[in-house]
ZAMARGU-4260 file (C-alpha; in steps of 0.2 Angstrom, whole numbers, plus 5000, padded with zeros to 4 digits):
<rodrens>
0) 5532/5209/5226 | 5547/5198/5221 | 5564/5203/5229 | 5578/5211/5219 | 5596/5211/5225
5) 5608/5225/5218 | 5624/5216/5220 | 5642/5223/5223 | 5639/5241/5219 | 5655/5250/5216
10) 5649/5265/5226 | 5633/5269/5235 | 5630/5288/5239 | 5617/5285/5253 | 5613/5304/5256
15) 5610/5299/5274 | 5613/5310/5289 | 5631/5305/5290 | 5634/5307/5271 | 5640/5289/5270
20) 5648/5282/5254 | 5649/5263/5254 | 5660/5253/5242 | 5657/5235/5236 | 5640/5234/5244
25) 5624/5225/5241 | 5606/5232/5242 | 5591/5221/5245 | 5574/5228/5239 | 5558/5220/5245
30) 5540/5225/5245 | 5544/5243/5239 | 5557/5247/5252 | 5575/5245/5255 | 5576/5229/5266
35) 5594/5227/5269 | 5611/5235/5264 | 5627/5225/5267 | 5640/5213/5259 | 5636/5195/5254
40) 5617/5197/5254 | 5606/5183/5247 | 5590/5183/5238 | 5578/5171/5228 | 5573/5185/5217
45) 5582/5194/5202 | 5600/5199/5204 | 5607/5215/5196 | 5625/5217/5194 | 5631/5234/5200
50) 5650/5231/5200 | 5652/5245/5187 | 5639/5257/5194 | 5637/5271/5206 | 5621/5270/5215
55) 5611/5285/5221 | 5594/5288/5227 | 5582/5292/5213 | 5583/5310/5208 | 5568/5321/5213
60) 5561/5335/5202 | 5552/5348/5211 | 5545/5359/5197 | 5539/5354/5179 | 5526/5358/5166
65) 5525/5342/5157 | 5512/5348/5145 | 5526/5360/5137 | 5536/5345/5131 | 5526/5346/5115
70) 5532/5364/5112 | 5551/5364/5113 | 5561/5377/5103 | 5546/5386/5097 | 5551/5401/5085
75) 5546/5418/5092 | 5548/5412/5110 | 5567/5407/5109 | 5574/5424/5113 | 5560/5432/5124
80) 5559/5436/5142 | 5546/5427/5153 | 5531/5438/5149 | 5534/5439/5131 | 5538/5421/5130
85) 5521/5417/5138 | 5512/5428/5126 | 5520/5418/5111 | 5515/5401/5118 | 5498/5404/5126
90) 5489/5404/5109 | 5498/5387/5105 | 5494/5379/5121 | 5475/5385/5119 | 5474/5372/5105
95) 5479/5357/5116 | 5467/5344/5121 | 5468/5328/5132 | 5479/5318/5120 | 5491/5332/5118
100) 5492/5334/5137 | 5494/5316/5140 | 5507/5312/5126 | 5517/5327/5131 | 5517/5321/5149
105) 5522/5304/5144 | 5537/5310/5134 | 5543/5322/5148 | 5541/5308/5161 | 5551/5296/5149
110) 5565/5309/5148 | 5565/5311/5167 | 5566/5293/5170 | 5581/5291/5158 | 5590/5305/5168
115) 5588/5295/5184 | 5572/5304/5191 | 5560/5293/5201 | 5549/5306/5209 | 5543/5321/5200
120) 5530/5335/5203 | 5520/5343/5189 | 5512/5360/5188 | 5497/5359/5176 | 5488/5376/5176
125) 5479/5376/5160 | 5465/5364/5154 | 5460/5368/5136 | 5447/5358/5126 | 5442/5346/5140
130) 5460/5342/5146 | 5461/5337/5165 | 5474/5334/5178 | 5469/5315/5176 | 5478/5315/5159
135) 5495/5318/5167 | 5491/5306/5181 | 5487/5292/5169 | 5504/5295/5160 | 5513/5294/5176
140) 5505/5278/5181 | 5509/5270/5164 | 5527/5274/5165 | 5529/5270/5183 | 5536/5286/5191
145) 5531/5292/5208 | 5520/5308/5204 | 5516/5324/5214 | 5503/5332/5202 | 5497/5349/5206
150) 5481/5357/5201 | 5486/5374/5194 | 5474/5388/5188 | 5473/5405/5180 | 5459/5416/5183
155) 5464/5434/5176 | 5460/5434/5158 | 5469/5445/5144 | 5453/5456/5143 | 5455/5460/5161
160) 5473/5465/5160 | 5481/5448/5162 | 5493/5438/5151 | 5483/5422/5146 | 5470/5422/5132
165) 5452/5422/5139 | 5450/5404/5132 | 5463/5398/5145 | 5455/5406/5160 | 5443/5397/5172
170) 5430/5403/5184 | 5437/5403/5202 | 5422/5393/5209 | 5426/5380/5196 | 5444/5379/5200
175) 5441/5376/5218 | 5428/5363/5214 | 5440/5354/5203 | 5454/5355/5216 | 5442/5346/5228
180) 5438/5333/5215 | 5456/5328/5211 | 5462/5328/5229 | 5447/5317/5234 | 5450/5305/5219
185) 5469/5304/5218 | 5478/5310/5234 | 5487/5297/5244 | 5494/5303/5260 | 5502/5287/5265
190) 5520/5283/5266 | 5525/5275/5249 | 5512/5284/5240 | 5514/5284/5221 | 5502/5299/5218
195) 5500/5314/5228 | 5490/5330/5224 | 5494/5348/5227 | 5485/5365/5225 | 5494/5377/5214
200) 5487/5393/5207 | 5499/5398/5193 | 5507/5414/5199 | 5502/5430/5209 | 5500/5438/5192
205) 5488/5426/5184 | 5475/5424/5198 | 5467/5435/5211 | 5471/5438/5229 | 5455/5430/5234
210) 5460/5414/5224 | 5477/5413/5232 | 5469/5415/5249 | 5455/5402/5246 | 5467/5390/5238
215) 5478/5390/5254 | 5463/5388/5265 | 5457/5373/5254 | 5474/5365/5254 | 5476/5365/5272
220) 5458/5359/5275 | 5462/5344/5264 | 5480/5342/5271 | 5489/5344/5254 | 5504/5354/5249
225) 5504/5371/5240 | 5514/5377/5225 | 5516/5392/5214 | 5528/5403/5205 | 5537/5417/5214
230) 5550/5431/5211 | 5555/5423/5195 | 5563/5439/5187 | 5563/5458/5187 | 5546/5459/5178
235) 5539/5448/5192 | 5546/5460/5206 | 5540/5476/5197 | 5522/5468/5194 | 5521/5464/5213
240) 5527/5481/5218 | 5515/5490/5206 | 5500/5479/5209 | 5501/5474/5227 | 5512/5487/5235
245) 5525/5475/5242 | 5538/5462/5237 | 5533/5444/5232 | 5538/5436/5249 | 5527/5448/5259
250) 5513/5445/5247 | 5515/5426/5250 | 5516/5428/5268 | 5500/5439/5269 | 5490/5426/5260
255) 5496/5411/5270 | 5508/5405/5257 | 5523/5401/5268 | 5526/5386/5279 | 5533/5368/5277
260) 5518/5363/5266 | 5522/5376/5253 | 5535/5377/5240 | 5538/5391/5227 | 5546/5389/5210
265) 5561/5399/5204 | 5563/5413/5218 | 5577/5420/5208 | 5575/5438/5215 | 5572/5434/5233
270) 5580/5447/5244 | 5589/5444/5261 | 5573/5447/5271 | 5563/5435/5260 | 5576/5422/5262
275) 5575/5424/5281 | 5556/5422/5280 | 5557/5406/5270 | 5570/5399/5282 | 5561/5404/5298
280) 5544/5396/5291 | 5553/5381/5282 | 5545/5387/5265 | 5553/5377/5251 | 5561/5382/5235
285) 5561/5373/5218 | 5577/5380/5209 | 5577/5379/5190 | 5594/5385/5184 | 5592/5380/5166
290) 5576/5388/5163 | 5582/5404/5173 | 5596/5405/5161 | 5586/5401/5145 | 5574/5415/5149
295) 5587/5427/5156 | 5579/5428/5173 | 5595/5428/5183 | 5604/5417/5195 | 5595/5412/5211
300) 5604/5415/5227 | 5604/5397/5231 | 5620/5397/5242 | 5612/5410/5253 | 5596/5401/5254
305) 5605/5384/5259 | 5616/5393/5272 | 5600/5402/5279 | 5591/5385/5281 | 5579/5386/5267
310) 5573/5369/5260 | 5579/5369/5242 | 5576/5356/5228 | 5579/5356/5209 | 5567/5357/5195
315) 5569/5356/5176 | 5554/5367/5173 | 5544/5366/5157 | 5552/5360/5141 | 5547/5376/5132
320) 5558/5386/5143 | 5572/5373/5146 | 5570/5362/5130 | 5574/5346/5140 | 5569/5336/5156
325) 5586/5330/5161 | 5588/5331/5180 | 5606/5326/5181 | 5610/5340/5169 | 5600/5352/5180
330) 5610/5347/5195 | 5626/5351/5186 | 5620/5368/5180 | 5615/5372/5198 | 5632/5368/5204
335) 5641/5378/5190 | 5630/5394/5192 | 5634/5395/5211 | 5652/5394/5207 | 5651/5407/5193
340) 5644/5419/5206 | 5653/5414/5222 | 5668/5405/5217 | 5674/5387/5214 | 5671/5381/5232
345) 5653/5388/5232 | 5645/5371/5229 | 5652/5354/5227 | 5647/5340/5215 | 5640/5330/5230
350) 5630/5345/5237 | 5622/5348/5221 | 5618/5329/5219 | 5610/5330/5237 | 5599/5344/5231
355) 5593/5333/5217 | 5589/5319/5228 | 5586/5321/5247 | 5584/5340/5245 | 5570/5338/5233
360) 5561/5324/5242 | 5561/5335/5258 | 5554/5350/5249 | 5540/5339/5243 | 5537/5332/5260
365) 5543/5315/5255 | 5554/5310/5270 | 5551/5292/5265 | 5562/5295/5249 | 5578/5302/5244
370) 5590/5291/5254 | 5598/5274/5251 | 5595/5268/5269 | 5585/5253/5276 | 5567/5257/5277
375) 5566/5270/5264 | 5557/5268/5248 | 5566/5257/5235 | 5569/5272/5223 | 5586/5270/5216
380) 5597/5276/5201 | 5612/5265/5195 | 5625/5275/5185 | 5637/5265/5174 | 5654/5273/5177
385) 5663/5262/5165 | 5660/5272/5149 | 5668/5286/5140 | 5660/5299/5152 | 5669/5293/5167
390) 5685/5287/5159 | 5700/5294/5168 | 5690/5300/5182 | 5699/5299/5199 | 5682/5301/5209
395) 5668/5290/5202 | 5656/5297/5215 | 5658/5315/5208 | 5645/5311/5195 | 5641/5329/5191
400) 5659/5332/5186 | 5663/5317/5176 | 5649/5304/5174 | 5635/5299/5163 | 5619/5309/5161
405) 5609/5294/5157 | 5605/5281/5170 | 5608/5262/5167 | 5595/5255/5178 | 5581/5264/5188
410) 5570/5257/5201 | 5554/5265/5208 | 5545/5257/5223 | 5557/5242/5219 | 5550/5240/5201
415) 5562/5242/5187 | 5557/5257/5175 | 5574/5258/5166 | 5584/5242/5162 | 5601/5243/5153
420) 5597/5261/5148 | 5580/5257/5140 | 5563/5261/5146 | 5555/5245/5152 | 5537/5251/5155
425) 5532/5260/5138 | 5535/5259/5120 | 5546/5274/5119 | 5548/5274/5100 | 5529/5274/5098
430) 5527/5288/5110 | 5540/5299/5101 | 5532/5296/5085 | 5515/5301/5091 | 5523/5316/5100
435) 5531/5322/5084 | 5515/5320/5074 | 5506/5331/5087 | 5519/5344/5087 | 5519/5345/5068
440) 5500/5347/5068 | 5501/5361/5081 | 5515/5370/5070 | 5504/5371/5054
</rodrens>
């Protein structure tokens, strides 16, 4: 792979152990990793001028439902709480097929890339009309983002008291068989992997206790991570107490769903004992502030989680409950919500950005990503701070206070995915056109 030299970066936010911020410094990318950092570096490869840019590690998205990008701002679900919102959208999602899943994923991945994201997870838990996890993996490989796909599932049908229509529910034996298939076909455990797979039953209220336990056993046998939704809102807590006789954290612990190989989405309603449990077991949390606001779920106790030692990353969640896939906007929202609840000093712009980079990488078990240091993967976001967004800013490194929300250049494994603010790997106009056509068809 040819070298690339990022020359004379105005500021580099390394996110290393010392939190170093470097001025007027070069970064040499070679063979997918950061080969050198310093001044006056040379290369025979391409040179990218970064003199007007702040450089950060690529942002990391720890929770998404990429298939939902095709159902933004759907009437009837715009003002509903979680369970009512799901009931509105399930019949629409039941009409999807492989093309809808793939194009929706491609659109969401493009939006993520333009917001500085280099590594994203995805939680796909429904497979209508022949759709497969393979469809989203194909989209990620086309656009060039690092991808942690999770094989989700639902097994409690509406006719048995569940939320999803019967047509969206799978047999538990088939779910476990397909988990094995996709792990064997796609999971790459090596450092620098572009695709990893996780096992991810949708939620404690959409699968049986047996499937939760069996999924954990399978994941650990295969050496892959585990993901689900947990403690998202008051309805979620009430369901857990009524159905399982315990809070969600205790239910997770009983079924093997705690540990450094597990991360849970939302966790808005964790109490103090559950936070301590997650800290003691190094169980990760994907904090999704915009979606939690949109659905009226509440404000997650992120400050308390971090202070206790819980690994926390950020997630945009699905675009049917967020309406966007902008990870830098998510980081800003996370910062603001903690300040609303705990005061202006509750979370700094730099700490929120750390959650969006190194924090997310560590939640996903990607210790090879999330830092601008020699030997880490060459996943970098370059933010042009010479424009109107940053004009007059005294601290160009405080990107979440006064800075662009769209990246100028984006590198993943040393390859340029965004160049001069435009996607370099796909025809974005054609993708948007097809996305809008499919959305119109679904709406009729």
